[in-house]
C-alpha positions in Angstrom: 16.5 -2.8 -5.7 12.8 -2.7 -4.8 11.8 -1.5 -8.3 13.8 -4.4 -9.8 12.0 -6.8 -7.5 8.6 -5.3 -8.3 9.3 -5.6 -12.0 10.4 -9.2 -11.5 7.1 -10.0 -9.6 5.0 -8.3 -12.3 6.8 -10.3 -15.1 6.7 -13.6 -13.3 3.2 -13.3 -12.1 0.9 -11.5 -14.6 -2.1 -12.7 -12.5 -1.2 -10.0 -9.9 -2.9 -7.5 -12.3 -6.1 -9.4 -12.1 -6.5 -8.7 -8.4 -9.1 -5.9 -8.3 -8.5 -4.7 -4.8 -5.6 -2.2 -4.8 -4.4 -3.0 -1.2 -4.5 -6.7 -1.8 -2.6 -6.4 -5.1 0.0 -4.2 -3.5 0.3 -6.6 -0.6 1.1 -9.5 -2.8 3.8 -7.6 -4.6 5.1 -6.3 -1.3 5.3 -9.9 0.2 7.4 -11.1 -2.7 9.5 -8.0 -2.7 10.2 -8.4 1.0 11.1 -12.0 0.5 13.5 -11.3 -2.4 15.2 -8.3 -0.6 15.7 -10.2 2.6 17.0 -13.4 1.1 19.0 -12.3 -2.0 17.2 -14.5 -4.4 16.4 -13.5 -8.0 12.7 -14.6 -8.4 13.3 -16.6 -11.5 16.0 -18.6 -9.7 14.1 -19.7 -6.6 13.8 -23.5 -6.7 10.4 -25.2 -6.3 11.3 -27.7 -3.5 14.9 -28.8 -3.5 14.6 -32.0 -1.4 11.9 -33.4 -3.7 13.6 -32.1 -6.8 16.7 -34.1 -5.8 14.6 -37.2 -5.2 12.8 -36.9 -8.5 15.8 -35.8 -10.5 14.4 -32.5 -11.6 17.0 -29.9 -10.5 15.7 -27.2 -12.8 12.1 -27.0 -11.5 11.5 -23.4 -10.4 9.0 -21.9 -7.9 7.6 -19.4 -10.4 6.2 -22.2 -12.7 4.6 -23.9 -9.7 3.0 -20.7 -8.4 1.6 -19.9 -11.9 0.1 -23.5 -12.1 -1.5 -23.1 -8.7 -3.0 -19.7 -9.6 -4.3 -21.0 -13.0 -5.8 -24.1 -11.4 -7.3 -22.0 -8.5 -8.9 -19.6 -10.9 -10.4 -22.5 -12.9 -11.8 -24.1 -9.7 -13.2 -20.8 -8.5 -15.0 -20.3 -11.8 -16.3 -23.9 -12.0 -18.7 -23.7 -9.0 -21.7 -21.7 -8.2 -20.4 -20.6 -4.7 -19.6 -17.4 -3.1 -15.9 -17.1 -3.8 -13.7 -14.1 -3.7 -11.6 -14.2 -6.9 -9.2 -11.6 -5.3 -8.6 -13.9 -2.2 -8.1 -16.9 -4.5 -5.6 -15.0 -6.6 -3.8 -13.4 -3.7 -3.6 -16.7 -1.7 -2.4 -18.7 -4.7 0.2 -16.1 -5.5 1.8 -16.0 -2.0 1.1 -19.6 -0.8 4.8 -20.5 -1.2 6.5 -17.2 -0.6 8.5 -18.6 2.3 10.4 -20.9 0.0 12.7 -17.9 -0.5 13.6 -18.2 3.2 13.6 -22.0 3.4 16.3 -22.5 0.8 19.4 -20.4 0.5 20.8 -18.9 -2.7 22.5 -19.8 -4.9 22.2 -23.6 -4.5 18.9 -24.0 -2.7 20.5 -25.5 0.4 18.1 -26.0 3.3 17.9 -23.3 6.0 16.9 -23.7 9.6 13.5 -22.2 8.7 12.8 -25.2 6.4 14.0 -27.7 9.0 12.2 -26.2 12.0 9.2 -24.3 10.6 8.5 -25.0 6.9 6.8 -22.8 4.4 3.2 -22.9 5.6 4.2 -21.7 9.0 6.9 -19.1 8.0 5.0 -18.0 4.9 2.6 -16.1 7.1 5.4 -13.8 8.3 6.3 -12.0 5.1 2.6 -12.0 4.0 1.6 -10.4 7.3 4.4 -7.8 7.2 3.2 -7.0 3.7 -0.2 -6.1 5.1 -2.1 -9.0 3.7 -5.4 -9.7 5.5 -6.1 -12.8 7.7 -8.0 -14.5 5.0 -4.9 -14.6 2.8 -2.7 -15.6 5.8 -5.1 -18.5 6.4 -4.6 -19.7 2.8 -0.9 -19.7 3.3 -1.1 -21.6 6.6 -3.7 -24.1 5.6 -2.6 -25.1 2.1 0.0 -27.7 3.3 -0.2 -30.9 5.1 2.8 -29.7 7.1 0.3 -28.0 9.5 -2.7 -29.2 11.4 -4.7 -26.1 10.2 -7.5 -27.2 7.9 -8.8 -24.9 5.2 -11.7 -23.0 6.8 -12.8 -21.0 3.7 -13.7 -22.0 0.2 -10.8 -19.9 -1.0 -8.3 -21.8 1.1 -9.9 -25.1 0.0 -9.5 -24.1 -3.6 -5.8 -23.1 -3.3 -5.0 -26.2 -1.2 -6.5 -28.5 -3.8 -4.9 -26.6 -6.7 -1.5 -26.8 -5.0 -1.9 -30.6 -4.5 -2.8 -31.1 -8.1 0.1 -28.9 -9.3 2.5 -31.0 -7.1 1.1 -34.2 -8.6 1.6 -32.8 -12.1 5.3 -32.1 -11.3 5.7 -35.6 -10.0 4.0 -37.1 -13.1 6.3 -35.1 -15.4 9.3 -36.3 -13.5 8.3 -39.9 -13.8 7.8 -39.8 -17.6 
């Protein structure tokens, strides 16, 4: 099953191949593979955020599209400024920032789990990312990207992914309101 999940990750997230550091790239794939194996989700079926999807009337919104948008926006932001930014950390952080949504919402219908109710994705997302061997700088991106924690982004990479995520969420809301 691992090979199937790795293939699904590669297909869903072509940006993984742009991570130059082998360990970082393998850690991103491993984090998603762990999440899929442990939860039973097929990556293409993981919902973006079921409570808000229900509120906005967009039941078919999927996590893969959101993650791709965050990665694309993060790369654009990283390229736009003359600042010391690790492209690999931006990519890795953007790719795994919402990995815990696999655990927060149960297949096949996306019903909320206790992890969503009690911890939420920025808190629990650190767990599969750490077990996958991702470094503290990526774990920080996962933890700091959401307003659901009091952890503020302490690196430029975390700032970039945080802002890209917020814009991606705003774009989903805007599409839903059309």
